N, C-alpha and C positions, 0 to 999 in steps of 0.2 A: 618181756624181760625188763626188769627195773634197771635204770641207769645208775652207775655208782655215784654216790652223793658228791664226793669231793676227792678227786685225784689230781691235785695241783692244777686245777682248771683245765684239764684235758678232757675233750669230748670225743667219744668214739663214734666214727661214722660207719654205720652198718648198711650193707647192701647198696652202697653209693647213694644213700638217702641223706643228702646234705641239709635239706630243709628241716628235718626233724632234729638233726644234730645242732643246727643253728638255733632252733627254738630252745633246746636244752641249755645251750650256752647262754642265751639271753636270760633264761630263768635263773640260772646260777648267778650271773652277774647282777641281775636285778635284786635277788635275795641278799646279796652281799653289799649292795649299795653303790656299786661302781657306776652304774648308768646314771643314777641321780647325781653323784659327784661329778661325773663328766658333763652333764647338762648344766650344772651350776658353774663349772669352770670355763664354759665356752665364752661367756661374756663377763665383763667386770661387774662386780656386785659392790655397791656402795657400803661403807662401814655401817651406816644406819640400817640398811636393808639386812646386812649380816646379823646385827644385833636383834632386829625384829624377828628374823627367821629363827635364830638360835633360841630366843625367849619363847617363841611359839612352839618350837619342837620340845623344849623343856616342859612347858605347861601341858602340852598334849601327852607327853610320856607320863607325867604325874597323873593326869586325868585317866588315861588308859589303865595305868597300874591300879588306881583306886577302883575303877569300874570292874576290872578283873577280880579284885579282892571281894567286892560286893557280890558279883555273880557267883563266885566260888562259894561264898557264904550261903547264898540262897540255894545252890545246887547240892549242898552236902547232904548226905543220907542219914546221918546219926543225930538229927535234930530231935529235941524233946517235943512231944505232941502238945500243941498249944491248947487243945480242947480235949482233955482226957475223958474218956467215957462217952463221947459223942461220935458215933460212927455213922 
């Protein structure tokens, strides 16, 4: 049985199996970024470190977006044959 994706962060415990429910909860919280935010807020982060981290995340998202666009371009199916007549 598939677990419901998002019901106000409620995890159903089935057959007293708390371990699997805890894994599902951790996966949901990790996907939404709560664990990362919690790890960052445990210790003070200097403003220069914050700027470096934010700039790195911004550059990484731009790079990932560009790579996704290039990969989708290569994987598209309706390309014109670059070598017509050569099979």
